[in-house]
N, C-alpha and C positions, 0 to 999 in steps of 0.2 A: 483562350481563358488564362488568367494571369494568376499564376502562384508567387508565394513568398517562401525564401528557405531562409532561416537564421542558422548563422553557424558562427562560430567564432567572435561573439559580440559585432557581428554586422548582418543585416539583410539585406538581400538579393532578391529583386523580381524578375520573373521571366514572362513573357507570353509564349505560351507554347504552340500558338496557332501561328505563331511567326518561324517556326522550324521550318527548315525547307526540307528535309530528308524525311520521306514519309513515315521509314522507318522507325526511326528516333523519335519522330512526333508521336506515332501510336505508341510505342514505347512507354513514352512520359505520359500519356494520358491513362495508359493503363496504372502506370505506377501512383499517379495522383488518385486513383479512384481507390485503388489499394490503401492507399494512406488515409484516405476519407473514410473508408469501410471501417478499418483499425481504429479512428477516433470515435466513431459511433459504439463501437464494440467497447473501447476504453470506458465512453461515459455510461454505457448502460452497465459496467462491472462495476464502477464507481458508484452509481445509484443504489443497486443492488447491495453493496458493500454496506454503505451508509443506513440503508433500509433494514438490512440484518442486524447490524451493530443497535439501532435504535429499538427492534423488537429485544433483542437480549438486554438491552439497557430496562425497558418495560417490564419484562419478565423477572429480573434479577431484584428492582428496586426494592421490593418490600419482603427481601429474603434476608432478615437480618441474621441468620444462622452463618450464611456465606460472607459476610464483611467481615475482614481482617485488619488490622493494622500494617503498615508496611514501612520499609526503610528502604534505603539506595543499596542496590546490590554493588557488592566487590568483586574485581577478581582476586585470583591469588596472589597478585601485586599489591592489593590493597587499593586497588584503583576504581573508581566508579566506572561500573559498566553501563553501556549506552543502550536505549531499546531498539529494536529492528522495527522500523514503521511498517513496514510488510506483512507482519502477524499481530493477531490480535492480541497476544499474550503480551504483556510489558515486561521484559526480560531486563528492565533496570531497575526492579523492583523485587524483592524479596518478604516475607513474614516478618515484621518487626520481633515477634516473639515465637522461637521456633516450637513445635509442639514436641513435647517430650513425652514419648510413650515406650515404653518396656514392653516387651513380650506376655509379661507376665499380667500387666494392667489391661491391655487389649483382650485379653481371654476370661477376663473375670465375667 
């Protein structure tokens, strides 16, 4: 079984079946299987995430009451903030015009 490992801008291919030490060959084979299983899980999670995002988009697309104008978020130094791609929330944006409500106006 030939595997290719990419590290530091170079690729190295290995033929695991050519390993003479049986213990090392067995460990390499197990690690290759684990990596393969993890790749399948990653692909499944990516598919599920894209599906849920599409479902959320379909659910919200006709909800005009939920649409807000946004502007770029800034930190306390005035610098633009970046979005965290690992979350569904877009941290790089805030409401363009903050809702100004007082306690009295919400109790009416």
